[in-house]
Structure formats: structure tokens, C-alpha cells
ZAFIKE-758267 format. One record per residue (C-alpha): residue in three letters; x, z, y. Coordinates in steps of 0.02 Angstrom, whole numbers, plus 32768, in hexadecimal, padded with zeros to 4 digits. Each point is the difference from the previous one (the first is absolute). Example, Ala and Ser with C-alpha at 12.3 -4.5 7.8 and 13.67 -1.06 7.14 Angstrom:
2
+------+------+------+------+
: mike :   px :   pz :   py :
+------+------+------+------+
:  Ala : 8267 : 8186 : 7F1F :
:  Ser : 8045 : 7FDF : 80AC :
+------+------+------+------+
//
This chain:
319
+------+------+------+------+
: mike :   px :   pz :   py :
+------+------+------+------+
:  Unk : 166D : 5868 : EC0B :
:  Unk : 7FE7 : 7FAE : 8097 :
:  Unk : 7F7C : 7F8C : 7FAA :
:  Unk : 7F96 : 8099 : 7FBC :
:  Unk : 7FF4 : 804E : 80B1 :
:  Unk : 7FCF : 7F51 : 803F :
:  Unk : 7F7C : 7FFF : 7F80 :
:  Unk : 7FC5 : 80B1 : 802D :
:  Unk : 7FE3 : 7FD1 : 80B5 :
:  Unk : 7FA0 : 7F6B : 7FEA :
:  Unk : 7F97 : 806E : 7F86 :
:  Unk : 7FED : 8081 : 8087 :
:  Unk : 7FDB : 7F7E : 8086 :
:  Unk : 7F8C : 7FB4 : 7FA0 :
:  Unk : 7FA9 : 8094 : 7FE1 :
:  Unk : 7FF6 : 804B : 80B9 :
:  Unk : 7FC5 : 7F3B : 8032 :
:  Unk : 7F71 : 802C : 7F86 :
:  Unk : 7FD4 : 80A8 : 8035 :
:  Unk : 7FFC : 7FB8 : 80AE :
:  Unk : 7F7E : 7F74 : 7FCC :
:  Unk : 7FAE : 808D : 7FB1 :
:  Unk : 7FED : 8066 : 8096 :
:  Unk : 7FDC : 7F81 : 8063 :
:  Unk : 7F62 : 7FA3 : 7F9C :
:  Unk : 7FBA : 80B5 : 7FF0 :
:  Unk : 8000 : 8021 : 80A6 :
:  Unk : 7FC4 : 7F5F : 803A :
:  Unk : 7F74 : 8020 : 7F6A :
:  Unk : 7FC1 : 80B3 : 806A :
:  Unk : 8007 : 7F98 : 80A4 :
:  Unk : 7F98 : 7F78 : 7FBD :
:  Unk : 7F8B : 808B : 7FBE :
:  Unk : 7FF3 : 805A : 80A5 :
:  Unk : 7FF3 : 7F61 : 8066 :
:  Unk : 7F7E : 7FBA : 7F7D :
:  Unk : 7F5E : 8014 : 805F :
:  Unk : 8062 : 7FB9 : 80A3 :
:  Unk : 8046 : 7F6C : 7FA7 :
:  Unk : 7F5B : 7FC9 : 7FB4 :
:  Unk : 7FAB : 8011 : 80AC :
:  Unk : 8091 : 7F8D : 8037 :
:  Unk : 7FE6 : 7F88 : 7F84 :
:  Unk : 7F45 : 7FFC : 801C :
:  Unk : 8007 : 7FE3 : 80BE :
:  Unk : 8073 : 7F52 : 7FAE :
:  Unk : 7F72 : 7FCE : 7FB3 :
:  Unk : 7F7A : 7FFA : 8077 :
:  Unk : 8046 : 7FEA : 80AE :
:  Unk : 8057 : 7F51 : 8004 :
:  Unk : 807A : 8042 : 809C :
:  Unk : 8065 : 805B : 7F84 :
:  Unk : 7FFF : 7F98 : 7F58 :
:  Unk : 80A9 : 7FE4 : 8008 :
:  Unk : 8014 : 80C5 : 7FC4 :
:  Unk : 800C : 7FB4 : 7F53 :
:  Unk : 8092 : 7FA8 : 801E :
:  Unk : 806D : 8085 : 8061 :
:  Unk : 801C : 805C : 7F5B :
:  Unk : 8057 : 7F7E : 7FA2 :
:  Unk : 805C : 7FC0 : 8093 :
:  Unk : 8048 : 80A3 : 800C :
:  Unk : 8045 : 800E : 7F4A :
:  Unk : 802A : 7F3B : 8010 :
:  Unk : 807B : 8045 : 809F :
:  Unk : 8052 : 8086 : 7F9B :
:  Unk : 8034 : 7F75 : 7F7A :
:  Unk : 8040 : 7F97 : 808D :
:  Unk : 806B : 8099 : 8050 :
:  Unk : 803F : 8022 : 7F4E :
:  Unk : 80BB : 7FED : 803B :
:  Unk : 7FCE : 80B5 : 8069 :
:  Unk : 7FCC : 805F : 7F57 :
:  Unk : 805D : 8098 : 8000 :
:  Unk : 8081 : 7FE2 : 7F62 :
:  Unk : 805F : 808C : 7F79 :
:  Unk : 7FB7 : 80B8 : 8023 :
:  Unk : 7F61 : 8018 : 8069 :
:  Unk : 8006 : 809B : 8064 :
:  Unk : 7F5D : 8038 : 804F :
:  Unk : 800D : 8068 : 80B3 :
:  Unk : 7FB3 : 8097 : 8028 :
:  Unk : 7FAA : 7FD4 : 80AF :
:  Unk : 7F92 : 7F8E : 7FA5 :
:  Unk : 7FA6 : 808A : 7FC5 :
:  Unk : 7FB0 : 8038 : 80AE :
:  Unk : 7FC5 : 7F38 : 8031 :
:  Unk : 7FBE : 8001 : 7F60 :
:  Unk : 7F90 : 809C : 8015 :
:  Unk : 7FF4 : 7FC5 : 80B6 :
:  Unk : 7FAB : 7F79 : 7FBC :
:  Unk : 7F9A : 805E : 7F86 :
:  Unk : 7FC7 : 8076 : 8093 :
:  Unk : 7FC5 : 7F6E : 8073 :
:  Unk : 7F97 : 7FC4 : 7F69 :
:  Unk : 7FAC : 80A9 : 7FFA :
:  Unk : 7FDD : 800A : 80BD :
:  Unk : 7FC0 : 7F53 : 8006 :
:  Unk : 7F94 : 8021 : 7F86 :
:  Unk : 7FCD : 80AC : 803C :
:  Unk : 7FD9 : 7FA7 : 80C8 :
:  Unk : 7FB6 : 7F68 : 7FA5 :
:  Unk : 8083 : 7F94 : 8054 :
:  Unk : 800F : 7F83 : 7F7D :
:  Unk : 80A5 : 7F7C : 8044 :
:  Unk : 8061 : 80BE : 8013 :
:  Unk : 7FCA : 8020 : 7F46 :
:  Unk : 8032 : 7F3B : 7FCB :
:  Unk : 80A8 : 8012 : 8077 :
:  Unk : 803A : 8090 : 7FAB :
:  Unk : 8018 : 7FA5 : 7F4B :
:  Unk : 808D : 7F9F : 805E :
:  Unk : 805E : 80A0 : 8036 :
:  Unk : 7FF8 : 8054 : 7F65 :
:  Unk : 8034 : 7F60 : 7FA9 :
:  Unk : 809C : 8012 : 8069 :
:  Unk : 801B : 80AE : 7FD3 :
:  Unk : 7FE7 : 7FDA : 7F4B :
:  Unk : 8079 : 7F7E : 801D :
:  Unk : 808F : 8078 : 804D :
:  Unk : 7FDD : 8073 : 7F7C :
:  Unk : 802D : 7F8E : 7F7D :
:  Unk : 808F : 7F9F : 8033 :
:  Unk : 8026 : 8049 : 80B2 :
:  Unk : 8047 : 7F86 : 808F :
:  Unk : 802B : 7F58 : 7F8E :
:  Unk : 7F62 : 7FF8 : 7FBB :
:  Unk : 7FA9 : 8014 : 809F :
:  Unk : 806D : 7F86 : 804C :
:  Unk : 7FC8 : 7F8C : 7F6E :
:  Unk : 7F3F : 802E : 8007 :
:  Unk : 7FCE : 8015 : 80A4 :
:  Unk : 7FCF : 7F59 : 803C :
:  Unk : 7F87 : 7FF4 : 7F6D :
:  Unk : 7FCA : 80B2 : 8023 :
:  Unk : 7FE6 : 7FD3 : 80B2 :
:  Unk : 7FA7 : 7F65 : 7FCF :
:  Unk : 7F74 : 8050 : 7FB0 :
:  Unk : 7FAC : 8048 : 80A7 :
:  Unk : 7FCB : 7F2C : 800A :
:  Unk : 7F7F : 804E : 7F79 :
:  Unk : 7FBA : 807A : 8068 :
:  Unk : 7F69 : 7FEF : 8073 :
:  Unk : 801E : 8017 : 80AB :
:  Unk : 7FAD : 808B : 804A :
:  Unk : 7F4B : 7FFC : 8035 :
:  Unk : 8018 : 802F : 80B5 :
:  Unk : 807E : 7F8F : 8004 :
:  Unk : 7FA5 : 7F5E : 7FB6 :
:  Unk : 7F64 : 8039 : 807B :
:  Unk : 8073 : 800F : 8097 :
:  Unk : 8047 : 7F47 : 7FCF :
:  Unk : 7F79 : 7F9F : 7FD3 :
:  Unk : 7FA9 : 7FC9 : 80A1 :
:  Unk : 80A2 : 7FE5 : 8057 :
:  Unk : 802C : 7F7E : 7F7A :
:  Unk : 7F57 : 7FB1 : 8019 :
:  Unk : 7FF3 : 7FE2 : 80BA :
:  Unk : 80BD : 7FCB : 7FF6 :
:  Unk : 7FD7 : 7F75 : 7F78 :
:  Unk : 7F60 : 7FE6 : 8053 :
:  Unk : 804E : 7FD3 : 80AE :
:  Unk : 80AF : 7FA3 : 7FB2 :
:  Unk : 7F7F : 7F9A : 7F8B :
:  Unk : 7F88 : 7FDE : 80A0 :
:  Unk : 8083 : 7FC4 : 806C :
:  Unk : 804C : 7F88 : 7F86 :
:  Unk : 7F59 : 7FB7 : 7FD7 :
:  Unk : 7FE5 : 7FDB : 80B2 :
:  Unk : 80BA : 7FBF : 7FFA :
:  Unk : 7FC6 : 7F86 : 7F7C :
:  Unk : 7F71 : 7FCF : 8073 :
:  Unk : 7F74 : 8067 : 7FAE :
:  Unk : 7F7B : 8044 : 806A :
:  Unk : 801F : 80B9 : 7FD6 :
:  Unk : 7FD7 : 80B1 : 8052 :
:  Unk : 8045 : 80A4 : 7FB3 :
:  Unk : 7F89 : 80AD : 8025 :
:  Unk : 803C : 808B : 7FA2 :
:  Unk : 801D : 7FC5 : 7F44 :
:  Unk : 7F90 : 7F69 : 8004 :
:  Unk : 803A : 7F55 : 8037 :
:  Unk : 7F68 : 7F97 : 8044 :
:  Unk : 8024 : 7F3C : 7FDB :
:  Unk : 7F72 : 7F69 : 8034 :
:  Unk : 7FCC : 8012 : 7F49 :
:  Unk : 7FD4 : 80B1 : 7FE0 :
:  Unk : 8072 : 809E : 8007 :
:  Unk : 80A1 : 8039 : 7F9B :
:  Unk : 8003 : 80BD : 7FDC :
:  Unk : 80AC : 8045 : 7FEB :
:  Unk : 7FC6 : 808B : 7F8E :
:  Unk : 805A : 809C : 7FE0 :
:  Unk : 8025 : 7FD3 : 7F52 :
:  Unk : 805E : 7F4D : 804C :
:  Unk : 8061 : 8061 : 8083 :
:  Unk : 80B2 : 7FE9 : 7FBB :
:  Unk : 801D : 80C2 : 7FCB :
:  Unk : 8013 : 7FCE : 7F3B :
:  Unk : 8065 : 7F66 : 8029 :
:  Unk : 8075 : 805F : 8057 :
:  Unk : 8010 : 8091 : 7F74 :
:  Unk : 801D : 7F74 : 7F85 :
:  Unk : 806A : 7F94 : 804D :
:  Unk : 8069 : 808F : 8046 :
:  Unk : 8025 : 802F : 7F57 :
:  Unk : 8020 : 7F55 : 7FCD :
:  Unk : 8074 : 7FF8 : 8080 :
:  Unk : 8065 : 809D : 7FD0 :
:  Unk : 8015 : 7FCD : 7F50 :
:  Unk : 803E : 7F5E : 803D :
:  Unk : 807B : 806A : 8073 :
:  Unk : 802E : 8067 : 7F75 :
:  Unk : 8023 : 7F69 : 7F7F :
:  Unk : 805C : 7F84 : 807A :
:  Unk : 80BF : 800A : 8018 :
:  Unk : 7FFD : 8007 : 80C0 :
:  Unk : 8065 : 806B : 808C :
:  Unk : 7F93 : 8087 : 8031 :
:  Unk : 7FCD : 7FC1 : 809B :
:  Unk : 7FAE : 7F66 : 7FAA :
:  Unk : 7FB4 : 8080 : 7F8B :
:  Unk : 7FAA : 8070 : 8092 :
:  Unk : 7FD2 : 7F58 : 8060 :
:  Unk : 7F9E : 7FD4 : 7F5D :
:  Unk : 7FAA : 80A2 : 7FEE :
:  Unk : 7FD3 : 8009 : 80B6 :
:  Unk : 7FB1 : 7F44 : 8007 :
:  Unk : 7F7E : 801B : 7F6F :
:  Unk : 7F95 : 804E : 8092 :
:  Unk : 7FDE : 7F79 : 8077 :
:  Unk : 8025 : 7F81 : 7F66 :
:  Unk : 7F58 : 8056 : 7FAC :
:  Unk : 7FAD : 7FFA : 80B5 :
:  Unk : 8020 : 7F4C : 800E :
:  Unk : 7FCB : 7FD6 : 7F5F :
:  Unk : 7F4F : 804A : 801D :
:  Unk : 7FF5 : 7FA9 : 80AB :
:  Unk : 8019 : 7F65 : 7FAC :
:  Unk : 7F89 : 8028 : 7F91 :
:  Unk : 7F7A : 8037 : 8070 :
:  Unk : 8023 : 7F5E : 8062 :
:  Unk : 7FF7 : 7F83 : 7F80 :
:  Unk : 7F50 : 8048 : 7FE3 :
:  Unk : 7FD1 : 7FEC : 8095 :
:  Unk : 8027 : 7F45 : 8004 :
:  Unk : 7FAF : 7FE6 : 7F5C :
:  Unk : 7F55 : 8067 : 8047 :
:  Unk : 8016 : 7F6C : 8097 :
:  Unk : 8014 : 7F72 : 7FA4 :
:  Unk : 7FD8 : 8005 : 7F44 :
:  Unk : 7F7D : 8093 : 8008 :
:  Unk : 7FBF : 80B6 : 7FF6 :
:  Unk : 8000 : 8008 : 7F48 :
:  Unk : 80B2 : 7F9F : 7FD4 :
:  Unk : 8053 : 8088 : 8079 :
:  Unk : 7FBD : 8091 : 7FA1 :
:  Unk : 8049 : 7FB5 : 7F71 :
:  Unk : 809C : 7FF2 : 8046 :
:  Unk : 7FF8 : 80A5 : 806C :
:  Unk : 7FE1 : 8070 : 7F6F :
:  Unk : 8035 : 7FB2 : 7F60 :
:  Unk : 8089 : 7F77 : 8006 :
:  Unk : 8051 : 803B : 80A2 :
:  Unk : 801E : 80AA : 7FB3 :
:  Unk : 8065 : 7FB0 : 7F81 :
:  Unk : 806C : 7F8C : 8078 :
:  Unk : 8034 : 8079 : 806E :
:  Unk : 8072 : 8054 : 7F92 :
:  Unk : 806A : 7F55 : 7FBA :
:  Unk : 7FF3 : 7FDC : 80CC :
:  Unk : 8054 : 809A : 803B :
:  Unk : 808B : 7FF5 : 7F7F :
:  Unk : 801D : 7F5A : 8038 :
:  Unk : 8012 : 8044 : 80B7 :
:  Unk : 807D : 8088 : 7FA8 :
:  Unk : 8061 : 7F72 : 7FA6 :
:  Unk : 800C : 7FAD : 80AB :
:  Unk : 804A : 808E : 8059 :
:  Unk : 806D : 8022 : 7F75 :
:  Unk : 804D : 7F44 : 8007 :
:  Unk : 8007 : 8017 : 80B9 :
:  Unk : 805B : 80B4 : 7FFF :
:  Unk : 8089 : 7FB3 : 7F9D :
:  Unk : 8018 : 7F7C : 8075 :
:  Unk : 7FF8 : 806D : 8095 :
:  Unk : 8061 : 80A0 : 7FC2 :
:  Unk : 809E : 7FBA : 7FAF :
:  Unk : 807A : 8070 : 7F9E :
:  Unk : 809A : 801B : 805F :
:  Unk : 8097 : 7FAF : 7FAC :
:  Unk : 8092 : 805A : 7FCB :
:  Unk : 808D : 7FD4 : 8062 :
:  Unk : 8094 : 7FBA : 7FA5 :
:  Unk : 80AE : 8049 : 8010 :
:  Unk : 8069 : 7FB8 : 8082 :
:  Unk : 8075 : 7F6C : 7FC4 :
:  Unk : 80BF : 8026 : 7FD8 :
:  Unk : 8081 : 7FCE : 807D :
:  Unk : 8043 : 7F5A : 7FD4 :
:  Unk : 80AC : 801C : 7F98 :
:  Unk : 7FD7 : 80B8 : 7FDB :
:  Unk : 7FB3 : 7FE7 : 7F50 :
:  Unk : 8095 : 7F8F : 7FD3 :
:  Unk : 8089 : 8078 : 8058 :
:  Unk : 7FA7 : 809A : 8025 :
:  Unk : 8031 : 804E : 7F4A :
:  Unk : 80B0 : 7FD2 : 8017 :
:  Unk : 800F : 803E : 80AA :
:  Unk : 7FCE : 80AD : 7FCA :
:  Unk : 8067 : 800C : 7F6A :
:  Unk : 80A2 : 7FCB : 8073 :
:  Unk : 805B : 80AE : 8005 :
:  Unk : 8016 : 803E : 80CC :
:  Unk : 80C0 : 7FF6 : 8041 :
:  Unk : 8028 : 809D : 8030 :
:  Unk : 8044 : 7FE9 : 80D6 :
:  Unk : 80BC : 8007 : 8010 :
:  Unk : 8046 : 8094 : 8041 :
+------+------+------+------+
//
């Protein structure tokens, strides 16, 4: 009788899990249909703008992260939560508001809000605890708002120009910075907007976040890894411009142009990854986890005679 009840319970749980999976797939298909034009524009941006060419890898890593965190996947009966409905509705309303106001970034970012609400509706808090890093990481596939890009472009150009000019002067190369141009003895080196380091910063910030999510390190180490990605990206761009200036001065402008626009662009990511690996190694030496304290040693003779003393009857005082 008990085995029959167990079999019925197993069938009921399987039926409920299949029903939940079907509901999730149907809701995901509706979201994909609603956000289809927006996602199409995002994918097109990946193909035409080198600054966001890493976007193709972001969804793949998000799925891989779900697999790596599979031990947190809800087991047994999956119960949704009604408080996910207003979150899902808020994502849809944000999408409509972004389309109505022609604010593309709001329309794109609303997908993350809608996915969060869908996750809660289907699996409740346990499902959100399992999937939230993957949902949050999908934000790296979205282009930055246009106004933010414009606001960051020239300051990054100017910073890269000044730092590269200073490094060239330190190496003994005659260089003078004016605006976003470095004047050398053999010609001028222009730090154009496409080489201001913003693309490298966005790509490497996503890469460093992926590393921080995967490595088994304390939270402090992970925060340091993510925050250090910005200066590492800037340093890699400065090294690229400086190496180009040295080639301009020593080999010639033709070779400098080849390295600046072709070879150095491919070498920046391995260079930045090398600096990140060195940082992780240094953190493992500096931030050493505190060892667990050993229990106090027993008093001499307590291990042999302690039990006997505890078992000895206590004599009552004489009256």
C-alpha cells in the first residue's frame, strides 16, 4: 500500500514538473516574440560594432553558468510565487515605455526585468537564487546608452593620450600631446574615438565578471577582480598606443599603423588576461584565508584518568 502511494506521489510530481516546464517554455516563447525586434537590433549591433562583438558569447556563458550552479537548482516540487507577476508586468511596461519614448536602452534592459519575473513566477525564490547570476550577466550583451557612450568617449581619449605621451617621454621618445593627438618627430599619432579604450573596457569588464563568477574565491577577492578590470583595460590601451608610438619613431609609420589597427587590437585581450592572472595570483598570496583554530589540548593525565574520575562516586560529607 505504501509503495502504491509512493508511485502515485512520484507520478504526481513528474506531472507537475512537466506542467511547470511547459508553462515556462510557453511564457519564454511569448517573451521572445514580444522582444524579438529589440533582440534583433541588439544582435545587429554586435555584428557591426566591434565594441560589442563579445555579445555573442554572453548568452552562451549565461547558460554555462546555470550548469555550473546546478547544485542550487530546485529539486522536488517546484512552486511558483505570485509576487513574480508584478515584476514580469513591470518588465513588459518598461519595454512598451522604451518603445514609445524611443529610448532603446530601456526597451532592451526591460528584458532582464521580465526574465526575473518569469523565473519567480515559475520557480519562486529557489529558482531565482539559482538563476540570478545568469540573468544579471545577460546585461553585458546590451549596448551602453548612447549618451553615456558620448559622455565617456572624449575623457577616455584624453586620458589615454596623456598617459601614453607621458610613457613615451619616459622611454626617451620626443612626444607632445595636444587634444587627442600625439606629435612625434616622425609624424603625428591620433588617438581616434574607436581607440579610446571604451570597447576594451566593456569587453574586459564582462570577462572579469565571468572570471569572478567562476573562480572559487572569497567575495572580497571577487569584488577586487571585477573592480580592477577597468584600470587593467585602460593600462592595456595605453601600452598599445605607446608601443605604436615607439614603432612610429623607430621603424616607420607604415609598421606602426599595421600594429596599431590590426595586431595590437588582437593582443590587447591576452595582455589584459595576463595582468588579471597575475592579480589573481597576487591576491592568493596577500589575502590568505584565516586557518581554523585547533581545539585546546587536554590537560596531562585527563585523557587517561578523566573518565575514571568522572565515574567515581561522590562521598557525602560525614554528619
